[in-house]
C-alpha positions as CSV (number, residue, x, y, z in Angstrom):
1,M,1.0,18.6,-8.8
2,R,0.5,16.9,-5.5
3,S,4.1,17.1,-4.5
4,A,4.3,20.9,-5.6
5,L,1.1,21.7,-3.5
6,I,2.8,20.1,-0.5
7,A,6.2,22.0,-1.0
8,V,4.3,25.3,-1.5
9,A,2.0,24.9,1.4
10,S,4.9,23.8,3.7
11,I,7.1,26.8,2.7
12,T,4.0,28.8,3.3
13,I,3.7,27.6,6.9
14,F,7.4,28.4,7.6
15,Y,7.0,32.0,6.2
16,L,3.9,32.6,8.2
17,V,5.3,31.4,11.2
18,E,8.5,33.8,10.8
19,I,6.2,36.8,9.9
20,Y,4.1,35.9,13.2
21,A,7.4,35.7,15.1
22,D,8.6,39.0,13.7
23,S,5.5,40.7,15.1
24,L,6.6,39.8,18.5
25,R,4.0,36.9,19.0
26,D,4.7,33.5,20.2
27,P,4.7,31.4,16.7
28,R,3.8,28.3,18.7
29,Y,0.4,29.6,19.0
30,L,-0.1,30.0,15.1
31,D,1.7,26.6,14.0
32,G,-0.1,24.9,17.2
33,W,-3.4,25.9,15.9
34,L,-2.7,25.0,12.3
35,L,-1.7,21.7,13.5
36,T,-4.8,21.2,15.6
37,A,-7.1,22.2,12.6
38,G,-5.2,20.0,10.2
39,M,-5.4,17.0,12.5
40,A,-9.3,17.7,13.0
41,A,-9.7,17.7,9.1
42,Q,-7.8,14.4,8.9
43,V,-10.2,12.8,11.5
44,F,-13.3,14.4,9.6
45,F,-12.0,12.6,6.4
46,H,-11.7,9.4,8.0
47,I,-15.4,9.5,9.3
48,A,-16.7,10.9,6.1
49,T,-15.1,8.2,3.8
50,K,-17.3,5.3,5.6
51,R,-20.3,6.5,3.7
52,L,-18.9,7.5,0.3
53,S,-18.6,5.8,-3.1
54,L,-15.3,4.2,-4.0
55,K,-14.4,7.1,-6.5
56,A,-15.2,9.8,-4.0
57,R,-13.3,7.9,-1.2
58,E,-10.4,7.9,-3.5
59,R,-10.5,11.7,-3.9
60,W,-10.7,12.1,0.0
61,R,-7.9,9.8,0.3
62,S,-5.7,11.9,-1.7
63,A,-6.7,15.2,0.2
64,H,-5.9,13.2,3.4
65,I,-2.4,12.2,2.1
66,V,-1.7,15.9,1.0
67,I,-2.9,17.5,4.2
68,G,-0.8,14.7,6.4
69,C,2.4,15.4,4.5
70,I,1.6,19.4,5.1
71,L,1.0,18.9,8.8
72,I,4.6,17.3,8.9
73,A,5.8,21.0,8.3
74,A,3.5,22.4,10.9
75,F,4.7,19.8,13.4
76,L,8.5,20.6,12.7
77,S,7.9,24.3,13.1
78,H,5.7,23.8,16.4
79,S,8.6,21.7,17.7
80,N,11.1,24.1,16.6
81,F,13.1,21.2,15.3
82,A,14.1,20.1,18.7
83,L,13.2,17.2,21.0
84,P,10.6,17.8,23.9
85,D,11.4,18.2,27.4
86,T,8.5,17.1,29.3
87,G,6.3,14.2,29.6
88,V,3.3,15.3,27.8
89,A,5.4,16.8,25.1
90,W,6.9,13.6,24.6
91,A,3.8,11.9,24.3
92,L,2.6,14.3,21.7
93,W,5.8,14.0,19.9
94,G,5.9,10.1,19.9
95,G,2.2,10.1,18.9
96,F,2.7,12.4,16.0
97,V,5.9,10.5,14.9
98,L,4.1,7.3,15.1
99,I,1.0,8.6,13.0
100,T,3.3,10.1,10.4
101,L,5.3,6.9,10.1
102,S,2.2,4.7,9.8
103,G,0.6,7.2,7.4
104,L,3.6,7.0,5.1
105,G,3.2,3.3,5.4
106,G,-0.5,3.5,4.4
107,T,0.4,5.8,1.5
108,Y,2.6,3.2,0.0
109,L,0.0,0.4,0.6
110,S,-2.5,2.6,-1.2
111,W,-0.1,3.3,-4.1
112,S,0.8,-0.4,-4.4
113,L,-2.7,-1.4,-4.5
114,A,-3.4,1.2,-7.2
115,A,-0.6,-0.3,-9.3
116,R,-2.5,-3.8,-9.2
117,R,-5.3,-2.8,-11.3
118,G,-8.7,-4.4,-10.2
119,I,-7.5,-4.7,-6.5
120,D,-8.8,-2.1,-4.2
121,D,-10.9,-1.8,-0.9
122,D,-13.9,-3.1,-2.4
123,V,-12.4,-6.5,-3.3
124,L,-12.8,-8.9,-0.6
125,S,-10.2,-11.6,0.2
126,G,-12.8,-14.4,-1.0
127,D,-13.0,-12.8,-4.4
128,L,-9.1,-12.8,-4.7
129,N,-9.2,-16.6,-3.7
130,A,-11.7,-17.4,-6.1
131,R,-9.7,-15.9,-8.8
132,R,-6.6,-17.7,-7.7
133,T,-8.5,-20.9,-7.7
134,K,-9.8,-20.2,-11.1
135,L,-6.2,-19.7,-12.5
136,A,-4.9,-22.8,-11.1
137,S,-7.8,-24.8,-12.7
138,N,-7.4,-23.2,-16.1
139,A,-3.7,-24.1,-15.8
140,R,-4.6,-27.8,-14.8
141,D,-6.9,-28.0,-17.7
142,L,-4.4,-26.5,-20.1
143,I,-1.7,-29.1,-19.0
144,A,-4.2,-32.0,-19.3
145,A,-5.0,-30.9,-22.8
146,L,-1.4,-31.2,-23.8
147,D,-1.2,-34.7,-22.2
148,D,-4.1,-35.7,-24.2
149,Q,-2.2,-34.8,-27.4
150,V,0.8,-37.0,-26.8
151,G,0.9,-40.0,-28.9
152,T,-2.2,-39.1,-31.0
153,E,-0.2,-38.5,-34.3
154,I,0.5,-41.4,-36.7
155,L,4.2,-40.2,-37.1
156,P,6.4,-39.4,-34.0
157,Q,6.3,-35.6,-33.1
158,L,8.7,-33.5,-31.2
159,P,8.0,-33.8,-27.6
160,H,6.9,-30.0,-27.3
161,S,3.9,-31.1,-25.2
162,S,6.1,-33.1,-22.8
163,W,8.6,-30.4,-22.4
164,I,5.9,-27.8,-21.4
165,A,4.2,-30.4,-19.1
166,D,7.6,-31.3,-17.6
167,L,8.2,-27.5,-16.9
168,Y,4.7,-27.2,-15.3
169,H,5.1,-30.0,-13.0
170,K,8.5,-29.4,-11.8
171,R,8.9,-25.6,-11.9
172,L,5.4,-23.8,-11.9
173,R,2.9,-26.0,-10.3
174,D,3.7,-25.4,-6.7
175,F,3.4,-21.7,-7.3
176,I,0.1,-21.7,-9.5
177,E,-1.7,-24.0,-7.2
178,S,-0.4,-23.2,-3.8
179,D,-2.4,-21.2,-1.2
180,R,0.1,-19.5,0.8
181,S,-1.6,-17.6,3.7
182,F,1.6,-16.4,5.6
183,P,1.4,-12.7,5.0
184,F,5.1,-11.9,4.6
185,Y,6.2,-15.0,2.6
186,R,6.5,-12.7,-0.5
187,I,9.4,-10.9,0.6
188,G,12.0,-11.1,-2.0
189,S,9.5,-12.8,-4.4
190,G,10.2,-10.8,-7.4
191,A,13.3,-12.9,-8.2
192,R,11.0,-16.0,-8.1
193,L,8.5,-14.4,-10.5
194,R,11.4,-13.5,-12.8
195,R,13.1,-17.0,-12.6
196,M,9.7,-18.6,-13.8
197,T,9.0,-16.2,-16.5
198,N,12.6,-16.5,-17.7
199,E,12.2,-20.2,-17.8
200,I,9.0,-20.0,-19.9
201,D,10.7,-17.5,-22.1
202,A,13.6,-19.9,-22.6
203,L,11.7,-22.6,-23.5
204,S,9.5,-20.8,-26.2
205,P,12.0,-20.5,-29.0
206,Y,12.3,-24.3,-29.1
207,V,8.7,-25.3,-29.6
208,D,6.1,-24.6,-32.5
209,A,3.8,-21.7,-32.9
210,Q,0.9,-23.6,-31.4
211,H,2.9,-24.6,-28.2
212,Q,4.3,-20.9,-28.1
213,E,0.8,-19.8,-27.5
214,V,0.2,-22.4,-24.9
215,L,3.4,-21.0,-23.2
216,R,2.2,-17.5,-23.4
217,V,-1.0,-18.4,-21.8
218,I,0.8,-20.0,-18.9
219,K,3.1,-17.1,-18.5
220,A,0.0,-14.9,-18.2
221,I,-1.5,-17.2,-15.7
222,V,1.9,-16.9,-13.6
223,V,2.0,-13.4,-13.7
224,E,-1.7,-12.9,-12.8
225,K,-1.2,-15.3,-9.9
226,D,1.6,-13.3,-8.6
227,R,-0.5,-10.1,-9.0
228,L,-3.4,-11.7,-7.1
229,D,-0.9,-13.0,-4.3
230,G,0.5,-9.6,-3.7
231,G,-2.9,-8.0,-3.6
232,R,-4.2,-10.2,-1.0
233,I,-1.3,-9.5,1.2
234,L,-1.4,-5.9,0.6
235,L,-5.1,-5.9,1.5
236,W,-4.3,-7.9,4.8
237,L,-1.6,-5.3,5.6
238,R,-4.0,-2.4,5.0
239,S,-6.5,-3.9,7.4
240,A,-3.6,-4.4,10.0
241,W,-2.3,-0.8,9.5
242,L,-5.5,0.7,10.5
243,F,-5.2,-1.0,13.9
244,V,-2.1,1.1,14.5
245,H,-2.9,4.4,12.5
246,V,-6.4,5.0,13.7
247,P,-6.4,4.2,17.6
248,V,-3.0,6.4,17.7
249,T,-4.9,9.2,16.0
250,Y,-7.7,9.2,18.3
251,G,-5.3,8.8,21.3
252,L,-3.5,11.9,20.0
253,I,-6.4,13.9,19.7
254,V,-7.1,13.5,23.4
255,L,-3.5,14.5,24.3
256,V,-3.8,17.6,22.0
257,A,-6.9,18.7,24.0
258,L,-5.0,18.3,27.1
259,H,-2.2,20.1,25.9
260,I,-4.3,23.0,24.7
261,L,-6.2,23.0,28.2
262,L,-2.7,23.1,29.9
263,V,-1.4,25.8,27.8
264,Y,-4.3,28.3,28.1
265,S,-4.4,27.4,32.0
266,F,-1.1,28.7,32.5
267,S,0.0,31.7,30.6
268,S,3.6,30.9,30.8
269,G,3.2,27.8,28.9
270,S,4.0,27.5,25.3
271,L,1.6,26.1,22.5
């Protein structure tokens, strides 16, 4: 529905501009003011979300994304699908392109955070770190319990506990107990998660039902640790992203105001 709304609204903008041009009027005034109104609405959304609940903020964010995508059509129409030819026009063009690219990046971050259930703007990095510490503690306790079981039986048992402990210490412990802070270490880490879960699954058929349950718990810990690591990085990126998107937006507003002043000061100009 969101994609359909964006498509219909974009087509409508191009259609209205064409009708406006057929009436022997300069269509740059129409799409220019549509672009200005849309940008003003975007700034209003940014200010309004500061005092809203999480649920209301998500609705406003969805509207922000939809209007931002529609403004791309207005911008293309206003620029007539051509590069600018003056300094002010280049500044406006570059600012809008930068806002669009950063907005698309922010949209991707929002969708990525939504995919990681339980991780959103109201979750602080400290909360995620506490969860990650708890997972590492649970894994250590689980392996320690396995070590206590070794040699407690009168008759020798298959070394299922030793196999699991060996897998944990050699292949999983560094990941589960590590606290990686560099924000881009996770590039390409999906392969690492698959490798670890595949190793756990490969061992599972060779142990009894009790130890299969232990492996299932360890696998859940590995998957959750990866989810929390990714969530912390995405939250960091979202905070850093605002330092690009927001200042450029307000800077572009100043340029737009200057652009409007110049256009209406010189009748030969084009909006």
